C-alpha positions as CSV (number, residue, x, y, z in Angstrom):
1,X,11.9,22.7,-1.7
2,X,14.3,20.5,0.0
3,X,14.0,16.7,-0.5
4,X,12.7,15.6,2.8
5,X,10.6,18.3,2.9
6,X,8.8,16.9,0.2
7,X,8.2,13.6,2.1
8,X,5.8,15.4,4.2
9,X,4.4,17.0,1.3
10,X,3.6,13.1,0.2
11,X,2.2,12.7,3.9
12,X,-0.3,15.1,3.5
13,X,-1.4,13.4,0.2
14,X,-1.6,9.7,2.1
15,X,-3.7,11.7,5.0
16,X,-6.5,12.8,2.4
17,X,-6.4,9.3,0.5
18,X,-6.6,7.5,4.4
19,X,-9.7,10.0,5.0
20,X,-11.5,9.1,1.6
21,X,-10.9,5.3,2.2
22,X,-13.6,5.6,5.3
23,X,-15.8,8.0,3.9
24,X,-16.0,6.2,0.7
25,X,-16.4,2.9,2.7
26,X,-19.4,4.8,4.4
27,X,-21.1,6.4,1.4
28,X,-21.1,2.3,-0.2
29,X,-22.8,1.7,2.9
30,X,-25.7,3.7,2.1
31,X,-26.1,1.9,-1.7
32,X,-28.6,-1.0,-2.2
33,X,-26.4,-4.5,-2.0
34,X,-23.6,-2.5,-0.1
35,X,-21.6,-5.7,0.0
36,X,-21.2,-5.9,-3.4
37,X,-20.4,-2.5,-4.2
38,X,-17.7,-2.5,-1.1
39,X,-16.4,-5.6,-2.4
40,X,-16.4,-3.9,-6.4
41,X,-14.5,-0.7,-5.0
42,X,-11.9,-2.9,-3.5
43,X,-11.6,-5.3,-6.7
44,X,-11.4,-2.0,-9.0
45,X,-8.3,-0.1,-7.0
46,X,-6.8,-3.4,-7.9
47,X,-7.9,-4.3,-11.3
48,X,-6.4,-0.8,-12.2
49,X,-3.1,-1.5,-10.6
50,X,-2.9,-5.0,-12.5
51,X,-3.8,-3.8,-15.8
52,X,-0.7,-0.9,-15.5
53,X,1.8,-2.0,-13.2
54,X,4.1,-3.9,-15.9
55,X,3.7,-0.4,-17.9
56,X,4.2,1.8,-15.1
57,X,7.3,0.0,-14.1
58,X,8.8,0.4,-17.7
59,X,7.8,4.4,-17.6
60,X,9.2,4.8,-14.5
61,X,12.6,3.3,-16.2
62,X,12.5,5.5,-19.4
63,X,10.5,8.9,-18.8
64,X,11.1,11.7,-15.8
65,X,9.7,10.3,-12.8
66,X,8.9,13.6,-11.2
67,X,6.7,14.3,-13.9
68,X,5.3,10.9,-14.4
69,X,4.4,11.7,-10.3
70,X,3.0,15.1,-11.3
71,X,0.8,13.2,-14.0
72,X,-0.3,10.6,-11.4
73,X,-1.2,13.2,-8.8
74,X,-3.5,15.1,-11.1
75,X,-5.3,12.5,-12.8
76,X,-6.0,10.7,-9.2
77,X,-7.1,14.5,-8.0
78,X,-9.7,14.6,-11.0
79,X,-10.7,10.9,-10.7
80,X,-11.4,11.3,-6.6
81,X,-13.1,14.9,-7.0
82,X,-16.0,13.1,-9.7
83,X,-17.0,11.5,-6.6
84,X,-18.3,14.4,-5.2
85,X,-20.3,15.6,-8.3
86,X,-21.6,11.8,-9.2
87,X,-21.8,9.9,-5.6
88,X,-23.4,6.9,-7.3
89,X,-21.6,3.3,-6.9
90,X,-20.6,3.3,-10.7
91,X,-18.7,6.5,-10.2
92,X,-17.2,5.6,-7.0
93,X,-15.9,2.3,-8.6
94,X,-14.8,3.9,-11.8
95,X,-12.7,6.5,-9.6
96,X,-11.4,3.5,-7.6
97,X,-9.9,1.6,-11.3
98,X,-8.5,5.2,-12.7
99,X,-7.0,5.5,-9.0
100,X,-5.6,2.3,-9.0
101,X,-4.0,2.5,-12.3
102,X,-2.4,6.1,-11.1
103,X,-1.5,5.0,-7.8
104,X,1.0,2.4,-9.6
105,X,2.6,4.7,-11.6
106,X,3.3,7.0,-8.8
107,X,4.3,4.7,-6.3
108,X,6.8,2.8,-8.2
109,X,8.1,6.4,-9.4
110,X,8.3,7.4,-5.7
111,X,10.2,4.3,-4.5
112,X,12.4,3.9,-7.5
113,X,13.6,8.0,-7.1
114,X,14.4,7.5,-3.5
115,X,17.7,6.1,-4.3
116,X,18.2,9.3,-6.4
117,X,16.8,11.9,-3.9
118,X,19.1,10.1,-1.0
119,X,22.3,8.6,-0.6
120,X,22.4,5.4,-0.3
121,X,23.7,4.2,3.1
122,X,20.3,6.9,4.3
123,X,17.7,4.2,2.8
124,X,16.6,2.5,5.9
125,X,16.4,5.8,7.9
126,X,14.6,7.7,5.4
127,X,12.0,4.3,4.7
128,X,11.8,4.4,8.3
129,X,10.7,8.3,8.3
130,X,8.4,7.2,5.3
131,X,6.6,4.7,7.1
132,X,6.3,6.9,10.4
133,X,5.0,9.7,8.5
134,X,2.7,7.2,7.0
135,X,1.6,6.2,10.3
136,X,1.2,9.4,11.8
137,X,-1.3,10.4,9.0
138,X,-3.0,7.2,9.3
139,X,-3.5,7.9,13.1
140,X,-4.9,11.2,12.2
141,X,-6.6,10.3,9.1
142,X,-8.7,7.4,9.9
143,X,-10.1,9.1,12.7
144,X,-10.0,12.4,11.4
145,X,-12.3,10.6,8.2
146,X,-14.3,8.7,10.4
147,X,-15.3,11.7,12.8
148,X,-15.7,13.9,9.4
149,X,-17.9,11.2,7.5
150,X,-20.0,10.7,10.6
151,X,-20.5,14.6,11.4
152,X,-20.3,16.8,8.3
153,X,-20.6,13.5,5.5
154,X,-18.7,11.9,2.9
155,X,-18.3,15.2,0.4
156,X,-16.1,17.4,2.2
157,X,-13.8,14.5,3.3
158,X,-13.7,13.3,-0.5
159,X,-13.1,17.1,-1.5
160,X,-10.1,17.3,0.6
161,X,-8.5,14.3,-0.4
162,X,-8.7,15.3,-4.4
163,X,-7.2,18.7,-2.9
164,X,-4.2,17.0,-1.4
165,X,-3.2,15.6,-4.6
166,X,-3.3,18.7,-6.4
167,X,-0.8,20.2,-3.5
168,X,1.8,17.1,-4.0
169,X,1.6,17.6,-7.9
170,X,2.2,21.5,-7.3
171,X,5.2,21.1,-5.2
172,X,6.4,18.5,-7.4
173,X,6.6,21.0,-10.2
174,X,9.6,22.8,-7.7
175,X,12.1,19.8,-7.3
176,X,14.8,18.3,-9.5
177,X,16.5,15.0,-8.5
178,X,17.0,13.0,-11.6
179,X,20.7,12.6,-11.1
180,X,23.5,11.4,-14.4
181,X,23.8,7.3,-14.6
182,X,26.5,5.5,-16.0
183,X,26.3,5.4,-19.7
184,X,26.0,1.1,-19.7
185,X,22.9,2.1,-17.6
186,X,21.1,4.4,-20.4
187,X,22.0,1.7,-23.3
188,X,20.2,-0.9,-21.5
189,X,16.9,1.5,-20.2
190,X,16.9,2.7,-23.9
191,X,16.9,-0.7,-25.2
192,X,14.6,-2.2,-22.4
193,X,14.4,-5.6,-23.3
194,X,11.1,-5.3,-20.7
195,X,9.5,-8.0,-19.4
196,X,11.8,-11.0,-20.3
197,X,15.1,-8.6,-18.8
198,X,13.3,-8.1,-15.7
199,X,12.7,-11.6,-15.0
200,X,16.5,-12.6,-16.2
201,X,17.7,-9.9,-13.5
202,X,15.3,-11.2,-10.7
203,X,16.8,-14.4,-11.3
204,X,20.2,-13.5,-10.6
205,X,18.9,-11.3,-7.8
206,X,17.3,-13.9,-5.0
207,X,16.2,-11.6,-2.4
208,X,14.7,-9.3,-5.3
209,X,12.6,-12.6,-6.6
210,X,11.8,-13.7,-3.1
211,X,10.2,-10.1,-2.7
212,X,8.5,-10.2,-5.6
213,X,6.4,-13.5,-5.5
214,X,6.4,-13.0,-1.6
215,X,4.0,-9.7,-2.7
216,X,1.2,-11.9,-3.7
217,X,0.9,-13.9,-0.4
218,X,1.0,-10.8,1.1
219,X,-1.1,-9.0,-0.4
220,X,-3.8,-11.9,0.1
221,X,-3.1,-11.4,3.9
222,X,-4.2,-7.7,3.8
223,X,-7.1,-8.0,1.3
224,X,-8.6,-10.3,4.2
225,X,-8.0,-8.1,7.0
226,X,-9.0,-4.6,4.8
227,X,-12.1,-6.3,3.5
228,X,-12.8,-7.9,7.1
229,X,-11.9,-4.6,9.5
230,X,-15.9,-2.8,8.1
231,X,-17.8,-5.9,9.2
232,X,-15.7,-6.4,12.6
233,X,-16.5,-2.8,13.1
234,X,-20.0,-3.7,12.8
235,X,-19.6,-6.3,14.9
236,X,-18.2,-4.8,17.4
237,X,-20.3,-1.5,17.3
238,X,-22.9,-1.1,15.0
239,X,-22.9,1.7,12.4
240,X,-20.4,3.6,14.2
241,X,-18.0,4.4,11.4
242,X,-15.5,6.1,13.8
243,X,-15.0,2.7,15.3
244,X,-13.9,1.4,11.6
245,X,-11.5,4.5,11.9
246,X,-9.9,3.7,15.0
247,X,-9.0,0.8,14.0
248,X,-6.7,1.8,11.0
249,X,-5.4,4.4,13.8
250,X,-4.5,1.7,16.0
251,X,-2.5,0.2,13.3
252,X,-1.1,3.0,12.2
253,X,0.1,3.7,15.7
254,X,1.9,0.6,15.7
255,X,3.7,0.8,12.7
256,X,4.7,4.3,13.4
257,X,6.3,2.5,16.3
258,X,7.4,-0.6,14.0
259,X,9.6,2.0,12.0
260,X,11.8,3.2,15.1
261,X,12.4,-0.9,15.8
262,X,13.4,-1.7,12.3
263,X,16.1,1.4,12.3
264,X,17.7,0.1,15.5
265,X,17.7,-3.5,15.8
266,X,20.8,-5.0,14.9
267,X,19.5,-7.7,12.5
268,X,20.1,-8.5,8.5
269,X,17.1,-6.9,6.5
270,X,16.4,-10.2,5.2
271,X,16.1,-11.8,8.6
272,X,14.1,-8.8,9.8
273,X,11.5,-8.6,6.8
274,X,10.7,-12.7,7.1
275,X,10.4,-12.5,11.3
276,X,8.0,-9.1,10.8
277,X,5.9,-11.0,8.6
278,X,5.4,-14.4,10.0
279,X,4.6,-12.2,13.7
280,X,2.4,-10.0,11.6
281,X,0.0,-13.0,10.4
282,X,-0.1,-14.4,13.7
283,X,-1.2,-11.3,15.7
284,X,-4.0,-10.3,12.6
285,X,-5.4,-14.2,13.0
286,X,-5.8,-13.2,16.9
287,X,-7.1,-9.6,16.5
288,X,-10.2,-11.1,14.5
289,X,-10.6,-13.6,17.0
290,X,-11.2,-10.8,19.4
291,X,-14.7,-10.3,21.2
292,X,-14.1,-6.6,22.8
293,X,-13.5,-3.4,21.3
294,X,-10.1,-3.0,23.6
295,X,-8.6,-6.5,23.1
296,X,-9.3,-6.1,19.4
297,X,-7.5,-2.4,19.0
298,X,-4.6,-3.4,21.2
299,X,-4.0,-6.7,18.6
300,X,-4.4,-4.0,15.7
301,X,-1.9,-2.1,17.2
302,X,0.7,-4.9,17.6
303,X,0.0,-5.8,14.1
304,X,0.8,-2.8,13.1
305,X,4.0,-3.0,14.2
306,X,5.4,-6.0,12.7
307,X,4.0,-4.6,9.3
308,X,5.9,-1.5,9.9
309,X,9.1,-2.8,10.6
310,X,8.1,-5.3,7.6
311,X,7.5,-2.5,4.9
312,X,11.2,-0.8,5.7
313,X,13.0,-3.7,5.4
314,X,11.3,-4.7,2.5
315,X,11.4,-1.5,0.5
316,X,14.6,-1.1,1.8
317,X,16.2,-4.4,-0.1
318,X,13.8,-3.6,-3.2
319,X,15.6,-0.3,-3.8
320,X,19.0,-2.0,-3.9
321,X,18.0,-3.1,-7.5
322,X,20.1,-1.0,-10.1
323,X,18.7,2.3,-11.2
324,X,18.2,1.2,-14.9
325,X,15.7,-1.4,-14.0
326,X,14.4,-0.8,-10.5
327,X,11.3,0.6,-12.0
328,X,10.7,-2.6,-13.9
329,X,11.6,-4.8,-10.9
330,X,9.1,-2.6,-8.5
331,X,6.5,-2.9,-11.4
332,X,6.6,-7.2,-11.2
333,X,6.2,-6.8,-7.4
334,X,3.8,-4.2,-7.7
335,X,1.7,-6.5,-10.2
336,X,1.8,-9.5,-8.3
337,X,0.9,-7.5,-5.2
338,X,-2.0,-6.2,-6.9
339,X,-3.1,-9.6,-8.7
340,X,-3.2,-11.1,-4.7
341,X,-5.4,-8.3,-3.8
342,X,-7.9,-8.7,-6.7
343,X,-8.3,-12.4,-5.7
344,X,-8.4,-12.0,-2.0
345,X,-11.3,-9.1,-2.5
346,X,-12.7,-11.7,-4.7
347,X,-12.8,-14.3,-2.7
348,X,-13.5,-12.8,0.4
349,X,-17.3,-12.6,0.4
350,X,-18.2,-15.8,-0.6
351,X,-15.1,-17.3,1.9
352,X,-16.8,-14.9,4.7
353,X,-20.2,-16.5,3.9
354,X,-19.2,-20.0,3.9
355,X,-16.1,-20.0,6.9
356,X,-17.9,-16.5,8.9
357,X,-15.3,-13.4,8.8
358,X,-12.9,-15.0,11.3
359,X,-12.5,-18.5,9.1
360,X,-11.8,-16.1,6.3
361,X,-9.2,-13.7,7.6
362,X,-7.5,-16.9,9.1
363,X,-7.7,-18.9,6.1
364,X,-5.6,-16.0,4.1
365,X,-3.2,-15.3,6.8
366,X,-2.1,-19.5,7.0
367,X,-1.8,-19.2,2.8
368,X,0.2,-16.3,3.9
369,X,2.6,-18.3,6.5
370,X,3.1,-20.9,3.9
371,X,4.3,-18.7,1.5
372,X,6.4,-17.2,3.8
373,X,7.9,-20.8,4.8
374,X,8.2,-21.7,1.2
375,X,9.9,-18.4,0.2
376,X,12.2,-18.2,2.9
377,X,13.7,-21.8,2.6
378,X,14.3,-21.1,-0.9
379,X,16.3,-17.7,0.0
380,X,18.3,-19.8,2.1
381,X,19.1,-22.6,-0.7
382,X,20.1,-19.6,-2.8
383,X,21.8,-16.9,-0.9
């Protein structure tokens, strides 16, 4: 199987996950104390990632990354399938926890492998293609997930997600991409000074350090609107799962456009990333201030555009790390991202109750903006 072909197979797995998010959200809303279980669902995903991120980074540097991805896909597929057979809140939350763990291993291994699967001068284009594929499946997946959940129920949707993981694992068994590395890289990887070595490496690479720290603020921002979107949809149209799906689809449509823009703008990747993130935070606040479906959906599409562009720049910059330590660098970034999501999803319900839905989202975006300004100033002094 050709390397680029797998990007499409990976997109199929992402399609199932988008549909699964809508289906699980709808299932959770049928439980008593649904607000609590929705929070627990999102928190469990992040808790699994927090506990496993650093270990996933180490594994991605020390074992065959392809095999790690296969194991992750099979485990995630089985975890998701358990919800179909045992549709109760405890199983949903437990499956989210295991899926969060395995997603960390898969994502870090996949992102660390792209510079081996493709030439380095192709990474902006490949990351752009990855974002576009993710955006397309987001447009289809969230809308289709909302439609199918409303018309045929959650079981079929969740089963499709489980099947998509198994298809991805089967495709990976037919691929090879590990390339020989210089001897010094192999020695470093085998000795593995671990977390301390990673911190020392990041200290000498200001942009990688900034991206890692920025992940904490970025995930606080993202967790706020991830948690808030179902409630925003409920405010605009009560009991309409399709509107929730359409909101995600509009963000995905914007992300697809943003991936094209990122590949064509003649700006430095660092400047493009900071600028896109800044505009993203501002537009998300405006979206949650909207009072009509049309205005909210339009603003979410614009937010998606900036998110897509930022993702292309951020991924490409992270992939510049040396191969022997790339997994651990991404593990640190993933850990901080997961911590941010965990804090965000735990804090979102009481903040929303205290300040209202818009107040909760606005506070998270303001923290993101402060992080951008502080880390941006640090990078300008160190570069």
